[in-house]
N, C-alpha and C positions, 0 to 999 in steps of 0.2 A: 696485214704484214706481208712482206715479200718472201721470196724463197730464201732459205737459210742453208744452202749447201756450203759446206766448209771444205777447204782444200786439205786440211789436216785436222785430226781430232786427237789431242793429247791431254794427259792429266785425267782427273776424275770426270765422270759424266755430269753434264748439267742437269738441272731439274727437268727440263723439257725432254732431254734424251732419256733419262731414267723413266719418266712417265710414258713416253712413246714405246720404250722397250717393254714395260709392264703390260701396256695395252696390247702390243703385238703378241707377246707370249700367251696372254690370257685368251685372246681371240683365236689363235690357232689351236690352243689346247682344247677349247670348247668346240671348235669346228671339227677337229679330228675325232674327238670322242662322241660328238653329236648328242651331247646331253641336252642341249638346247637347239632349236632349229637354227641352222647355220645363217640364214638370212637375218634373223633377229640379232645374232651375235655380231656380224660384221657391220650392220647398219648402226647398231647401238655403239659399237667401238668407234665408228667414224664420227658419230655425234658427240661422243665423249671427248675425242681429240679436239674438236672445235670448241666445245665448252671449256676445256682446259687451256685454251689459247695456244695450243701447240701448232695448229694450222688455222688459217682464217677461212670463213665461208667463200671468200673470193678465190683462194687457192684451190679449194675443193672443186669449184666450177671451172677454173681456167687451167689448172695444172694436174690435179689428182685424177679426176675422172677422164677416161680416155673415150671421148665421144665417138671417134671413128670406130673403135673396137666395139663399143656398145651398139652402134648402128648396124654393123655387120652381123653381130650376134642376133639381134632382134629380127632383122630381115631374113637371114638365112634359116632361122628357126621357123618363121612363117612359111617359107618355101618348103621346109622339111615336113611340116604338118600337111600342107597341100600334097606333097609327094606321098605321104602315108595313105592318103585317100585315093591315090591315082591307080592303085592296083599293081604298079611297077615293083614295089617291094616284094609282093607275093611272087611275081614272075622271077625276080632275081633270086629269091629264096629257093624257088624250085630248081633254078639252074645250079645253085650251090649244092642242093640235096642230090641232084642227079649226078654231079661230079664226085660227091663224097661217098665212100663205102661205109664209114662208121661215123659216129657222132663227133669224135675228136677231129676227124678230117673235115667235117663240116665247120667246126669252130676254127680250125687252122685256115681254111680257105676264106672264111669271113675276115679273119685278121689280116691275111695277105692282101685281100682286096682293099681293106681299109687303109693299110700302109701304102699301097700303090697309089690310091687316090690322094692321100695326104701329102705326097711328094709335091703335088702341083696345086692343091687346094688348101684353103684354111682349115686347120684340123678340127675345129669345132663344127664347121659346116659339114665335114665328112662324118663326124660322130652323129650329127643330126640326120644325115642322109642314111647312115647304116643302121641307126637304132631301130627303125621299123622293120628292116630286114632281119636283124637279130631277133626281134620280138616274134616275127612270123616263123622263123626256124624253130625257136624254142617252143612255140605253141604247137607246131606240127609234130615235134618230137616228144611233147609232154615233159620237157625238161625245165630246170630252173633258168631264168633269164640272167641271173647274177653272173656266172662265168662268161657269158656271151658279151654282156655290156661292159664289164671290166676289161675284157680282152680288146673290145673295140676301142675303148678309151686309151689304153696304153699303146696299142698298135698305131693309133693316129698320131701319137706324140713321139714315137721312137725315130721317126724319119725327118726330124726337124733340121738336120744338117746335111741332107742329101743334095739339096740345091740351095742357091743363094736366095730363092724366093719362097722357101718352104715355111719359114717362121721369122718373126721380127728380129731375133738375135743374129741370124745369118745375114739379113739385110743390113743391120747395123755394122757388122764386121766388114762387109763389102764396101759400104760407104766410107768407113773410117780408114780403110787400108787401100782403097782403089782396086780391089779384086774385080775381075770380070767373070762372066758366067762360066766359061770354060776352065777358069782357074780352080774351080771346085773339084775338078776331076783329074787334072794333070797340071802340076805347078812346080816350077823350079826343078824340072827333071824327075819329079817324084809323084806317086799317087796323091791326089788331093783329098781334102776332107770328105767330099761327096763320095768318092770311090771307096774310101775306107769305111764310111758309114754304111754303104750298101752291104758290105761284108758283115758288119756288126748287126744290122737289121736281120739279115738272113739267119745268123746264129740265134738271135733272140726269138725269131718266129719258130725256129726248129725246137726251141725249149718248150713251146706250147704242146707239141706232140708228146713230150716226156711228162710235162706237168699233168696233162689230161689223159694219160695212158689208160686210166680206169674207165674212160668213156668209150667203151668198146661195142656198145650196142649197134648192131648193123641197121642200116637205114633201108627199109623196105616198105615205102609208103606209095600209095597211088598218086600219080602226078596229074594235075588238072591243067586246063588251059584258061587261066584267069582273064577276066575282062580288064583291059587297061586303057587309061587315057594318058596321053603323052604331054599334055600342056605344062604340068608342073616340072616334068623332067627337062623339057626344052627351056623353060624359064630358068631352071637351075643352071643349065649349061651356058645360057646367054649371060646370066648374072656373073658366073665365074669368069667368063671371058672378058667381060667389061671390067671386073675387078682387077684382072691381071694386067690389062693395058691402060686402065684409067689414069694411072699416074703419069703416063706419057702426054696426056692431054689436059692434065690438071684436075681430074675428077677426084673428089674426096671419097675414100672407101666407105665412110659412114653413110654418105649420101647414096652411094650405089646400093648398100645394104638396105637402107630404108626404102628405096625405090623398088628393090626386089621384093621386100615384104609387102608393100602396098600392091604390087602387081600380083603376088600370090593370093592376097585377099580378093582381088578382082577376078582372078582365074577361078577361084573356089568360092565365089561370092555367096552361094547358097549356104555355106557353112562359115561365113566370115566371123559371125559373132562367136560361134563355138571355137573357132581357131584362136581367137583372142583369149578365150577362157582356158583353152588347153595349153597355151604358151606357159613355159616354166618361169613364171615371174619370181619364184622363190630363188632359183639359182642365179637369175639375172640380178636380183637385189644383193645377193651375197657377193657377186663379182664387183658390183659398184662399191660396196663397203670395203672390200679388200683393196681395191685401187687406192682408197683414201688411207687405209692403215699402212700400206707399203710406202706410199708417198711420204707419210709422216716420218717413217724410218729414214727415208732418203733425205728429206728436208732438214732433219735435225742433225744429220751427219753420221748416223749410226752405221749405215751401209758403207760409207767411206771409211769409217773406223775399222770395219772388218777388212776392207781391202788394204788399208795402210798397215794393219797388224800382220797380214800375210806377207806383205812386201818387206816389212822390218824384220821378219824371221831370219833373213840372210841365208836362205838355202844355197848351198854351194854346188850340189850335184845336179846336173840336168835331169837325170832320172827322177830324183826326189822332187825337183821343182815341178816336173810334169805330173807326178803322182799327186802332189799337193793341189795343183791347179784343177785336175780332173775331179778328185773326190771331194774337195771343198765345194766345188760347184754342185756336185750331186747332193751333198748335204744341205747346202743353202737353198737350192731350187726345190727341195722337198717342201719348203715353207714360203720362200720369197719369190715374188714375181720375177721372171727371167729377164725382162727388158731393162729395168734399172740396174739389176746385177750385172748384166752384160755391159752397159754403158760405163759402169764404174771399173769393171775388171779388165777391159781392153788396155787402158794405160798401165794398169798394174802388171799385166802379163808382159807388156813390152819392157817395163822397167826391170822386172825380175829377170827377164832374159839377158838384159845388159849386165845385171849383177853377177850372173853365173856364166857369162860369156858363151851364150848359145843363141841360136836363131829364135825369134819370137814366135814363129809359126806353130811349132808343136804346142806351145803353151796357149796360144790363141785358139787353136783347134781343140785342144783338150778341155779348155774352159767352156767352149760352145757345146761339145759333146756332153759334158757333165750337166750344164744348165739346161740343155735340151731334153735329155732323158731323165734327169734326176727328179723332175716334177711328177714322174709316174709313180714314185714310191708311195705317196699318200693320196687319199681321195681328193685332197684340196691343193695338191702341189701343182696342178696344171688345169687350166680352164676346161680343156676337153674332158678331163676326168670329173670335174665338177658337174658338167652337163650330163655325162654318162651316168653318174650316180643320181643326179636329179631325175633322170628318166626312170631309173630303177625305183626310186621312191614314189614316183607318180604311179607306178604299177604295183605298189604294195610291198616293196622290199625294204628291209631295214639295213642300212649300211653299217657293217661292223668292221672295225679295223683289222682284226685278226684274219678273217677270210680274205679280205682285200689284199693284205700284205703277202699272203701265201701265193697269190697270183703275181702281184706286181714286183716283188723283190727279186725272185729268180730271173724274171724277164729283163728287168732293168740292169741288174748286175751283169748278166750275160752280154747285153748290148754294150754297156760302158766298158767292161773289162776287155772285150774283143777290140774295140776302138783304141783303148789305152795301149794294148800290146802292139797293135799295128802302128800306132803313132810312134811308139818307142823304136820299133824295128826300122821304120822307113825315115823317121825325121830326127831321131836323137842319136842312135848308134853311129 
């Protein structure tokens, strides 16, 4: 069967829509609580959707699975494993420890470095790069790895609207509206989305010093001069550069990722078999299954129904429209992949702006801020967090929702609320 995207969804849900919704809710409920291994949950859900006839095997292969994304993830994780073996994480960990006076400052510097790299690099790749550094710092300090990896995951995801190349949704907005790179910083005589996001990121990072104020143990460790090899680091830099410019010459990002992964296996060929074993196939399988589950929601028209309902609400105040767009995106992106949500919500934001007689830009910006940072709230809301939690599980940690939320919620709310206030001040009033 072909794609079943509907322009409007009215009346009672069809059988396929109801079944897709039930599978979606059950999948995410089980994934969040982690009663069952998350890979088994998502893959079983994907298989069930095919068996029920909601989507076809052909749609899974040609539409649901994002092969370029999967190629980049696999390849850059291979590079990350080679990077772990290079000694460079130990060197970087020592630089952070040398700059930090207390453990909370070490965590803060790690988060700031992660956010800075994620502005220009794919955030999962950054998580994979920073994970061994976090592990080394926690080992040196004898501390739990949990707050370090959760912080790395959410810090990588909070900068998704700083530039037009930081995340797929910002690229989608630029393509759909014709925005240029500089428009993200100064647009129509006002601070652009990137400028406002920088302020929001700064506020969110500062909340980490408050959240981890109890981590006051002073750092007084002897520093060493670790032996390092730079092959994997150079490979990573070259792969990122090729990924950034590849679209100009028609290179598929998935092919770049696979090539980088194969090169990493060649650079670290003495451990190639171990690298393939160490790869987080569990998180990789979970992401594949989730792609199928979210596609089923999109193909049956359920995501469009959500967008249509928001539009039909008839909000009359620009301030209320902005609030609805921002925080609905936060709530949705805690569970729904941000790419299909962004595709559907761009025209909704434009229509809603016409309805309330306001510029569409604050609504578009607000939707992107919400969908970019909202995924941080749950361990499965953003791919970067899935891989961060997968790294924790590989090192013996059990992911519990309560401890995770105690870190993610204040951080996310601080970032989104700051951006929301600035958007209202500069673009609505």
